[in-house]
mmCIF file of the N, C-alpha and C atoms, coordinates in Angstrom:
data_MODEL
# 
_entry.id   MODEL 
# 
loop_
_atom_site.group_PDB 
_atom_site.id 
_atom_site.type_symbol 
_atom_site.label_atom_id 
_atom_site.label_alt_id 
_atom_site.label_comp_id 
_atom_site.label_asym_id 
_atom_site.label_entity_id 
_atom_site.label_seq_id 
_atom_site.pdbx_PDB_ins_code 
_atom_site.Cartn_x 
_atom_site.Cartn_y 
_atom_site.Cartn_z 
_atom_site.occupancy 
_atom_site.B_iso_or_equiv 
_atom_site.pdbx_formal_charge 
_atom_site.auth_seq_id 
_atom_site.auth_comp_id 
_atom_site.auth_asym_id 
_atom_site.auth_atom_id 
_atom_site.pdbx_PDB_model_num 
ATOM 1   N N  . UNK A 1 1  ? 0.835   -1.187 0.000  1.00 0.00 ? 1  UNK A N  1 
ATOM 2   C CA . UNK A 1 1  ? 0.000   0.000  0.000  1.00 0.00 ? 1  UNK A CA 1 
ATOM 3   C C  . UNK A 1 1  ? 0.880   1.251  0.000  1.00 0.00 ? 1  UNK A C  1 
ATOM 4   N N  . UNK A 1 2  ? 1.874   1.262  0.860  1.00 0.00 ? 2  UNK A N  1 
ATOM 5   C CA . UNK A 1 2  ? 2.712   2.460  0.948  1.00 0.00 ? 2  UNK A CA 1 
ATOM 6   C C  . UNK A 1 2  ? 3.589   2.632  -0.288 1.00 0.00 ? 2  UNK A C  1 
ATOM 7   N N  . UNK A 1 3  ? 3.945   1.548  -0.939 1.00 0.00 ? 3  UNK A N  1 
ATOM 8   C CA . UNK A 1 3  ? 4.771   1.644  -2.142 1.00 0.00 ? 3  UNK A CA 1 
ATOM 9   C C  . UNK A 1 3  ? 3.952   2.091  -3.350 1.00 0.00 ? 3  UNK A C  1 
ATOM 10  N N  . UNK A 1 4  ? 2.706   1.615  -3.444 1.00 0.00 ? 4  UNK A N  1 
ATOM 11  C CA . UNK A 1 4  ? 1.879   1.931  -4.610 1.00 0.00 ? 4  UNK A CA 1 
ATOM 12  C C  . UNK A 1 4  ? 1.114   3.237  -4.463 1.00 0.00 ? 4  UNK A C  1 
ATOM 13  N N  . UNK A 1 5  ? 0.760   3.601  -3.269 1.00 0.00 ? 5  UNK A N  1 
ATOM 14  C CA . UNK A 1 5  ? -0.002  4.829  -2.989 1.00 0.00 ? 5  UNK A CA 1 
ATOM 15  C C  . UNK A 1 5  ? -1.167  5.028  -3.969 1.00 0.00 ? 5  UNK A C  1 
ATOM 16  N N  . UNK A 1 6  ? -2.151  4.158  -3.914 1.00 0.00 ? 6  UNK A N  1 
ATOM 17  C CA . UNK A 1 6  ? -3.285  4.288  -4.832 1.00 0.00 ? 6  UNK A CA 1 
ATOM 18  C C  . UNK A 1 6  ? -4.048  5.589  -4.602 1.00 0.00 ? 6  UNK A C  1 
ATOM 19  N N  . UNK A 1 7  ? -4.554  6.158  -5.701 1.00 0.00 ? 7  UNK A N  1 
ATOM 20  C CA . UNK A 1 7  ? -5.329  7.397  -5.628 1.00 0.00 ? 7  UNK A CA 1 
ATOM 21  C C  . UNK A 1 7  ? -6.788  7.196  -6.005 1.00 0.00 ? 7  UNK A C  1 
ATOM 22  N N  . UNK A 1 8  ? -7.090  6.081  -6.616 1.00 0.00 ? 8  UNK A N  1 
ATOM 23  C CA . UNK A 1 8  ? -8.471  5.783  -7.009 1.00 0.00 ? 8  UNK A CA 1 
ATOM 24  C C  . UNK A 1 8  ? -8.835  4.391  -6.507 1.00 0.00 ? 8  UNK A C  1 
ATOM 25  N N  . UNK A 1 9  ? -10.108 4.104  -6.512 1.00 0.00 ? 9  UNK A N  1 
ATOM 26  C CA . UNK A 1 9  ? -10.561 2.793  -6.078 1.00 0.00 ? 9  UNK A CA 1 
ATOM 27  C C  . UNK A 1 9  ? -10.028 1.710  -7.019 1.00 0.00 ? 9  UNK A C  1 
ATOM 28  N N  . UNK A 1 10 ? -9.929  2.006  -8.305 1.00 0.00 ? 10 UNK A N  1 
ATOM 29  C CA . UNK A 1 10 ? -9.389  1.032  -9.264 1.00 0.00 ? 10 UNK A CA 1 
ATOM 30  C C  . UNK A 1 10 ? -7.931  0.716  -8.925 1.00 0.00 ? 10 UNK A C  1 
ATOM 31  N N  . UNK A 1 11 ? -7.158  1.723  -8.596 1.00 0.00 ? 11 UNK A N  1 
ATOM 32  C CA . UNK A 1 11 ? -5.765  1.501  -8.210 1.00 0.00 ? 11 UNK A CA 1 
ATOM 33  C C  . UNK A 1 11 ? -5.695  0.741  -6.893 1.00 0.00 ? 11 UNK A C  1 
ATOM 34  N N  . UNK A 1 12 ? -6.582  1.052  -5.970 1.00 0.00 ? 12 UNK A N  1 
ATOM 35  C CA . UNK A 1 12 ? -6.637  0.367  -4.679 1.00 0.00 ? 12 UNK A CA 1 
ATOM 36  C C  . UNK A 1 12 ? -6.909  -1.127 -4.878 1.00 0.00 ? 12 UNK A C  1 
ATOM 37  N N  . UNK A 1 13 ? -7.770  -1.446 -5.798 1.00 0.00 ? 13 UNK A N  1 
ATOM 38  C CA . UNK A 1 13 ? -8.102  -2.850 -6.068 1.00 0.00 ? 13 UNK A CA 1 
ATOM 39  C C  . UNK A 1 13 ? -6.932  -3.615 -6.685 1.00 0.00 ? 13 UNK A C  1 
ATOM 40  N N  . UNK A 1 14 ? -5.965  -2.927 -7.251 1.00 0.00 ? 14 UNK A N  1 
ATOM 41  C CA . UNK A 1 14 ? -4.792  -3.585 -7.835 1.00 0.00 ? 14 UNK A CA 1 
ATOM 42  C C  . UNK A 1 14 ? -3.719  -3.905 -6.798 1.00 0.00 ? 14 UNK A C  1 
ATOM 43  N N  . UNK A 1 15 ? -3.878  -3.429 -5.582 1.00 0.00 ? 15 UNK A N  1 
ATOM 44  C CA . UNK A 1 15 ? -2.916  -3.715 -4.515 1.00 0.00 ? 15 UNK A CA 1 
ATOM 45  C C  . UNK A 1 15 ? -3.059  -5.188 -4.128 1.00 0.00 ? 15 UNK A C  1 
ATOM 46  N N  . UNK A 1 16 ? -1.942  -5.924 -4.086 1.00 0.00 ? 16 UNK A N  1 
ATOM 47  C CA . UNK A 1 16 ? -2.026  -7.335 -3.696 1.00 0.00 ? 16 UNK A CA 1 
ATOM 48  C C  . UNK A 1 16 ? -2.695  -7.519 -2.344 1.00 0.00 ? 16 UNK A C  1 
ATOM 49  N N  . UNK A 1 17 ? -3.629  -8.449 -2.278 1.00 0.00 ? 17 UNK A N  1 
ATOM 50  C CA . UNK A 1 17 ? -4.343  -8.737 -1.038 1.00 0.00 ? 17 UNK A CA 1 
ATOM 51  C C  . UNK A 1 17 ? -5.637  -7.966 -0.881 1.00 0.00 ? 17 UNK A C  1 
ATOM 52  N N  . UNK A 1 18 ? -5.901  -7.044 -1.768 1.00 0.00 ? 18 UNK A N  1 
ATOM 53  C CA . UNK A 1 18 ? -7.135  -6.258 -1.699 1.00 0.00 ? 18 UNK A CA 1 
ATOM 54  C C  . UNK A 1 18 ? -8.122  -6.798 -2.727 1.00 0.00 ? 18 UNK A C  1 
ATOM 55  N N  . UNK A 1 19 ? -9.267  -7.181 -2.234 1.00 0.00 ? 19 UNK A N  1 
ATOM 56  C CA . UNK A 1 19 ? -10.347 -7.628 -3.102 1.00 0.00 ? 19 UNK A CA 1 
ATOM 57  C C  . UNK A 1 19 ? -11.536 -6.704 -2.938 1.00 0.00 ? 19 UNK A C  1 
ATOM 58  N N  . UNK A 1 20 ? -12.638 -7.103 -3.506 1.00 0.00 ? 20 UNK A N  1 
ATOM 59  C CA . UNK A 1 20 ? -13.818 -6.232 -3.473 1.00 0.00 ? 20 UNK A CA 1 
ATOM 60  C C  . UNK A 1 20 ? -14.322 -5.986 -2.055 1.00 0.00 ? 20 UNK A C  1 
ATOM 61  N N  . UNK A 1 21 ? -14.243 -7.000 -1.195 1.00 0.00 ? 21 UNK A N  1 
ATOM 62  C CA . UNK A 1 21 ? -14.733 -6.826 0.176  1.00 0.00 ? 21 UNK A CA 1 
ATOM 63  C C  . UNK A 1 21 ? -13.875 -5.822 0.954  1.00 0.00 ? 21 UNK A C  1 
ATOM 64  N N  . UNK A 1 22 ? -12.553 -5.967 0.881  1.00 0.00 ? 22 UNK A N  1 
ATOM 65  C CA . UNK A 1 22 ? -11.672 -5.016 1.575  1.00 0.00 ? 22 UNK A CA 1 
ATOM 66  C C  . UNK A 1 22 ? -11.798 -3.624 0.975  1.00 0.00 ? 22 UNK A C  1 
ATOM 67  N N  . UNK A 1 23 ? -11.927 -3.562 -0.335 1.00 0.00 ? 23 UNK A N  1 
ATOM 68  C CA . UNK A 1 23 ? -12.076 -2.258 -0.984 1.00 0.00 ? 23 UNK A CA 1 
ATOM 69  C C  . UNK A 1 23 ? -13.347 -1.572 -0.502 1.00 0.00 ? 23 UNK A C  1 
ATOM 70  N N  . UNK A 1 24 ? -14.409 -2.338 -0.394 1.00 0.00 ? 24 UNK A N  1 
ATOM 71  C CA . UNK A 1 24 ? -15.678 -1.766 0.063  1.00 0.00 ? 24 UNK A CA 1 
ATOM 72  C C  . UNK A 1 24 ? -15.586 -1.310 1.514  1.00 0.00 ? 24 UNK A C  1 
ATOM 73  N N  . UNK A 1 25 ? -14.932 -2.125 2.351  1.00 0.00 ? 25 UNK A N  1 
ATOM 74  C CA . UNK A 1 25 ? -14.857 -1.806 3.777  1.00 0.00 ? 25 UNK A CA 1 
ATOM 75  C C  . UNK A 1 25 ? -13.861 -0.690 4.085  1.00 0.00 ? 25 UNK A C  1 
ATOM 76  N N  . UNK A 1 26 ? -12.712 -0.711 3.428  1.00 0.00 ? 26 UNK A N  1 
ATOM 77  C CA . UNK A 1 26 ? -11.619 0.162  3.835  1.00 0.00 ? 26 UNK A CA 1 
ATOM 78  C C  . UNK A 1 26 ? -11.133 1.130  2.767  1.00 0.00 ? 26 UNK A C  1 
ATOM 79  N N  . UNK A 1 27 ? -11.563 0.962  1.541  1.00 0.00 ? 27 UNK A N  1 
ATOM 80  C CA . UNK A 1 27 ? -11.025 1.729  0.426  1.00 0.00 ? 27 UNK A CA 1 
ATOM 81  C C  . UNK A 1 27 ? -11.067 3.225  0.606  1.00 0.00 ? 27 UNK A C  1 
ATOM 82  N N  . UNK A 1 28 ? -12.226 3.749  0.881  1.00 0.00 ? 28 UNK A N  1 
ATOM 83  C CA . UNK A 1 28 ? -12.346 5.211  1.009  1.00 0.00 ? 28 UNK A CA 1 
ATOM 84  C C  . UNK A 1 28 ? -11.465 5.764  2.115  1.00 0.00 ? 28 UNK A C  1 
ATOM 85  N N  . UNK A 1 29 ? -11.418 5.043  3.249  1.00 0.00 ? 29 UNK A N  1 
ATOM 86  C CA . UNK A 1 29 ? -10.590 5.506  4.366  1.00 0.00 ? 29 UNK A CA 1 
ATOM 87  C C  . UNK A 1 29 ? -9.111  5.514  3.993  1.00 0.00 ? 29 UNK A C  1 
ATOM 88  N N  . UNK A 1 30 ? -8.645  4.428  3.367  1.00 0.00 ? 30 UNK A N  1 
ATOM 89  C CA . UNK A 1 30 ? -7.245  4.371  2.959  1.00 0.00 ? 30 UNK A CA 1 
ATOM 90  C C  . UNK A 1 30 ? -6.925  5.443  1.944  1.00 0.00 ? 30 UNK A C  1 
ATOM 91  N N  . UNK A 1 31 ? -7.781  5.629  0.961  1.00 0.00 ? 31 UNK A N  1 
ATOM 92  C CA . UNK A 1 31 ? -7.522  6.642  -0.060 1.00 0.00 ? 31 UNK A CA 1 
ATOM 93  C C  . UNK A 1 31 ? -7.456  8.036  0.560  1.00 0.00 ? 31 UNK A C  1 
ATOM 94  N N  . UNK A 1 32 ? -8.330  8.299  1.502  1.00 0.00 ? 32 UNK A N  1 
ATOM 95  C CA . UNK A 1 32 ? -8.330  9.591  2.196  1.00 0.00 ? 32 UNK A CA 1 
ATOM 96  C C  . UNK A 1 32 ? -7.039  9.783  2.987  1.00 0.00 ? 32 UNK A C  1 
ATOM 97  N N  . UNK A 1 33 ? -6.600  8.734  3.685  1.00 0.00 ? 33 UNK A N  1 
ATOM 98  C CA . UNK A 1 33 ? -5.373  8.825  4.475  1.00 0.00 ? 33 UNK A CA 1 
ATOM 99  C C  . UNK A 1 33 ? -4.144  8.990  3.597  1.00 0.00 ? 33 UNK A C  1 
ATOM 100 N N  . UNK A 1 34 ? -4.099  8.287  2.493  1.00 0.00 ? 34 UNK A N  1 
ATOM 101 C CA . UNK A 1 34 ? -2.972  8.404  1.576  1.00 0.00 ? 34 UNK A CA 1 
ATOM 102 C C  . UNK A 1 34 ? -2.903  9.835  1.017  1.00 0.00 ? 34 UNK A C  1 
ATOM 103 N N  . UNK A 1 35 ? -4.052  10.370 0.637  1.00 0.00 ? 35 UNK A N  1 
ATOM 104 C CA . UNK A 1 35 ? -4.092  11.741 0.098  1.00 0.00 ? 35 UNK A CA 1 
ATOM 105 C C  . UNK A 1 35 ? -3.629  12.742 1.155  1.00 0.00 ? 35 UNK A C  1 
ATOM 106 N N  . UNK A 1 36 ? -4.058  12.564 2.397  1.00 0.00 ? 36 UNK A N  1 
ATOM 107 C CA . UNK A 1 36 ? -3.652  13.469 3.470  1.00 0.00 ? 36 UNK A CA 1 
ATOM 108 C C  . UNK A 1 36 ? -2.157  13.354 3.743  1.00 0.00 ? 36 UNK A C  1 
ATOM 109 N N  . UNK A 1 37 ? -1.631  12.145 3.699  1.00 0.00 ? 37 UNK A N  1 
ATOM 110 C CA . UNK A 1 37 ? -0.198  11.925 3.902  1.00 0.00 ? 37 UNK A CA 1 
ATOM 111 C C  . UNK A 1 37 ? 0.615   12.626 2.819  1.00 0.00 ? 37 UNK A C  1 
ATOM 112 N N  . UNK A 1 38 ? 0.190   12.496 1.577  1.00 0.00 ? 38 UNK A N  1 
ATOM 113 C CA . UNK A 1 38 ? 0.932   13.111 0.481  1.00 0.00 ? 38 UNK A CA 1 
ATOM 114 C C  . UNK A 1 38 ? 0.844   14.631 0.520  1.00 0.00 ? 38 UNK A C  1 
ATOM 115 N N  . UNK A 1 39 ? -0.228  15.164 1.098  1.00 0.00 ? 39 UNK A N  1 
ATOM 116 C CA . UNK A 1 39 ? -0.407  16.612 1.192  1.00 0.00 ? 39 UNK A CA 1 
ATOM 117 C C  . UNK A 1 39 ? 0.602   17.224 2.171  1.00 0.00 ? 39 UNK A C  1 
ATOM 118 N N  . UNK A 1 40 ? 0.903   16.476 3.231  1.00 0.00 ? 40 UNK A N  1 
ATOM 119 C CA . UNK A 1 40 ? 1.833   16.975 4.269  1.00 0.00 ? 40 UNK A CA 1 
ATOM 120 C C  . UNK A 1 40 ? 3.209   16.892 3.800  1.00 0.00 ? 40 UNK A C  1 
# 
């Protein structure tokens, strides 16, 4: 996750170990956190 830094749900789904269930449960939160991290 930290190496790929996905910015969209499609990119998030390409992360190894992430499937539709994890994307649905955690995707938005991870994408928001990654965006906030990159902003700082």
